[in-house]
C-alpha positions in Angstrom: 16.3 -20.4 -20.3 15.4 -19.2 -23.4 17.5 -16.0 -24.7 17.4 -14.5 -21.3 13.5 -15.8 -20.2 12.2 -16.8 -17.4 9.3 -17.5 -15.8 9.7 -16.7 -11.5 6.4 -18.1 -9.1 6.5 -15.9 -6.3 4.8 -15.8 -3.4 4.1 -13.9 -0.5 2.7 -14.5 3.5 -0.6 -12.6 2.5 -2.4 -9.2 0.5 -0.7 -6.8 3.4 3.3 -8.2 2.5 3.8 -5.6 -0.9 5.4 -7.9 -3.7 8.1 -5.2 -3.4 8.7 -3.8 -6.5 8.1 -0.9 -8.6 6.8 -1.2 -11.8 7.3 1.9 -15.3 6.6 2.0 -19.0 2.6 0.3 -20.3 1.2 0.7 -23.3 -0.6 3.8 -22.7 3.0 5.3 -22.5 4.5 4.2 -25.0 7.2 1.9 -23.1 7.4 -1.5 -22.4 6.2 -3.0 -18.9 9.8 -2.9 -17.1 10.7 -2.9 -13.1 12.0 -0.3 -12.5 13.3 -0.8 -8.9 13.1 -4.1 -6.3 12.9 -3.3 -2.4 15.3 -5.2 0.1 13.4 -8.2 1.7 10.9 -8.5 -0.4 9.4 -12.1 -2.2 10.7 -10.2 -5.6 14.2 -9.8 -3.7 17.0 -12.0 -5.8 14.6 -12.9 -8.3 13.6 -9.7 -10.3 16.4 -7.3 -11.0 15.6 -3.3 -11.8 15.5 -3.4 -16.2 13.8 -6.9 -16.3 10.6 -6.6 -19.0 7.9 -8.5 -18.3 6.7 -11.0 -21.2 3.7 -11.9 -19.2 2.4 -11.5 -16.0 0.1 -14.5 -15.5 -1.9 -16.0 -18.8 -1.8 -12.2 -19.6 0.4 -11.0 -22.6 2.3 -7.6 -21.2 2.4 -6.1 -24.7 -0.9 -4.3 -24.6 -1.4 -4.0 -21.0 -1.8 -0.1 -20.4 0.4 1.0 -16.4 -3.0 0.5 -14.4 -3.7 -3.0 -16.2 -0.8 -4.4 -15.2 -1.6 -3.1 -11.8 -5.0 -3.9 -11.2 -3.4 -7.3 -12.8 -1.4 -8.2 -10.3 -3.2 -7.0 -7.7 -5.7 -9.6 -8.1 -2.6 -12.2 -8.6 -3.5 -12.8 -4.7 -0.6 -14.3 -2.9 1.3 -16.5 -6.2 2.5 -14.2 -9.0 3.6 -15.5 -12.1 5.9 -13.6 -14.4 8.3 -13.6 -17.1 10.7 -11.4 -17.7 13.3 -10.8 -19.9 
């Protein structure tokens, strides 16, 4: 772990199971992509925390992603999602 930066590999059983987090921000909103909420019983519980800043989604740097682009990258990730958070 370097200066509070973590790489997380989330997995879920299928596309019908939500990842269990709410995202806010994006380059179109002039704010970093940030975890707003984590839902109990989800693949994200215990991994992500409110206020975590998303640095990378998969192989994409999140600094220039709009909110919708980030959402689309997450949806296209399938059942395994790699996030780098701070």
